[in-house]
C-alpha positions in Angstrom: -7.5 -6.7 24.8 -4.9 -4.3 23.5 -5.0 -0.8 24.8 -3.4 1.9 22.8 -2.0 5.1 24.3 -2.8 8.2 22.3 0.2 10.6 22.2 -0.7 14.0 23.5 -2.8 12.8 26.4 -6.5 12.9 26.8 -6.8 16.7 27.1 -7.3 19.3 24.4 -4.2 21.1 23.3 -3.3 23.4 20.4 0.1 21.7 20.1 0.6 18.7 17.8 1.2 15.3 19.4 4.9 14.4 19.4 6.4 11.0 18.7 7.1 9.2 22.0 10.7 9.2 23.1 10.3 6.0 25.1 7.9 3.1 25.4 8.0 -0.2 27.4 8.7 -3.3 25.3 5.8 -4.0 23.0 3.8 -1.0 24.3 2.0 0.6 21.4 1.1 4.3 21.1 -0.9 6.0 18.3 -0.3 9.6 17.3 -3.2 11.8 16.0 -2.0 11.4 12.4 -2.5 7.6 12.6 1.2 6.7 13.1 1.8 3.6 15.3 4.8 3.5 17.6 6.0 0.4 19.4 8.5 0.1 22.3 11.7 -1.9 21.5 12.5 -3.3 25.0 15.3 -0.9 25.9 13.0 2.0 26.6 13.3 3.3 23.0 10.9 3.3 20.1 11.7 0.5 17.6 9.4 1.2 14.8 6.8 3.6 13.6 4.2 2.6 11.0 1.7 4.9 9.4 -1.3 2.8 9.0 -2.7 2.1 5.5 -4.9 -0.5 7.0 -8.7 -0.3 6.6 -9.7 -2.0 9.9 -13.4 -1.9 9.1 -12.9 -4.0 6.0 -9.6 -5.8 6.8 -7.7 -4.3 3.8 -4.1 -3.2 3.3 -3.0 -0.8 0.6 -0.2 -2.0 -1.8 1.5 -0.3 -4.7 3.9 -0.8 -7.6 4.8 1.0 -10.8 4.5 -0.9 -14.1 6.8 0.4 -16.9 5.6 0.8 -20.5 8.8 -0.7 -21.9 9.0 -3.7 -19.5 6.0 -5.8 -20.7 6.9 -9.2 -22.2 4.9 -11.7 -24.2 2.8 -13.9 -22.0 2.6 -17.7 -22.6 -1.2 -17.7 -23.2 -1.2 -14.6 -25.3 -1.1 -10.9 -24.4 1.6 -9.3 -22.3 2.7 -9.6 -18.7 4.8 -7.9 -16.2 5.7 -8.9 -12.6 6.7 -6.3 -10.1 7.6 -6.4 -6.4 4.8 -4.6 -4.4 5.1 -2.8 -1.2 2.6 -2.0 1.5 1.8 1.7 1.4 2.7 2.1 5.1 4.0 -0.7 7.2 5.7 -4.0 6.9 3.0 -6.4 5.9 4.0 -8.5 2.8 2.0 -9.5 -0.2 1.2 -13.3 -0.3 0.0 -15.5 -3.1 -3.3 -16.1 -1.2 -4.2 -12.4 -1.0 -7.3 -11.0 -2.7 -6.7 -8.0 -4.8 -9.2 -5.2 -5.2 -9.5 -3.3 -8.4 -6.4 -1.5 -9.6 -6.3 2.2 -8.9 -3.9 5.1 -9.8 -3.1 8.5 -8.5 -4.5 11.6 -10.3 -2.3 14.5 -11.3 -3.1 18.1 -11.9 -2.6 17.6 -15.7 -5.8 16.5 -17.4 -4.1 15.0 -20.4 -1.8 12.9 -18.2 -4.9 11.8 -16.2 -6.6 10.7 -19.4 -3.6 8.7 -20.5 -3.2 7.1 -17.0 -6.9 6.2 -16.9 -6.8 4.5 -20.3 -3.8 2.5 -19.0 -5.7 1.7 -15.9 -8.6 0.4 -18.0 -6.3 -1.9 -19.8 -4.9 -3.2 -16.5 -8.3 -3.7 -14.9 -9.5 -5.5 -18.1 -6.5 -7.9 -17.7 -5.6 -10.3 -15.0 -3.6 -9.6 -11.8 -2.2 -12.4 -9.8 -0.6 -11.9 -6.4 2.6 -13.8 -5.5 5.0 -13.8 -2.6 5.9 -10.1 -2.5 4.8 -9.5 -6.2 1.9 -9.0 -8.4 1.9 -10.2 -12.0 -0.4 -8.4 -14.4 -1.4 -9.9 -17.8 -3.0 -7.6 -20.4 -4.1 -7.9 -24.0 -2.4 -4.7 -25.1 0.5 -2.7 -23.7 -0.5 0.5 -22.0 0.8 3.8 -23.5 2.5 5.0 -20.3 4.2 3.9 -17.1 1.5 3.6 -14.4 1.6 3.6 -10.7 -0.9 0.9 -9.5 -2.5 0.8 -6.1 -4.7 -2.0 -4.7 -6.6 -2.5 -1.5 -5.7 -6.1 -0.5 -7.2 -8.6 1.9 -4.4 -10.8 3.2 -5.6 -14.4 3.6 
């Protein structure tokens, strides 16, 4: 069993929880904003990772930006683009055995931009996305009309 220490203690307080200044080796601590801290063995804090992990469903969030002018002709027809992907928060890596959820994108405050991005997202979701070691290759029938930031929830297998 792993026990996590919540920063700020167990009592109510109007002050925000602060990052720990020291932890024992491997000792985890979780701040109220979901940031995970781990001790580095010398009394310091070696890493902090804001969790983009959906523990209930075992999913990590990954992202990449696919550029309108970087699509190339695919061998079987259509167009493809391979991009390195990163975990939204943390240091988990994409692997070829991962299962990708549907592609998503961020909305903006501009309705016209949102419409263009959603059309591009429709093209991407109608295509085929293949995870690789640190990458995702997307194959589509037509080239989207804009650059698009793509986010996936991913189950690492």
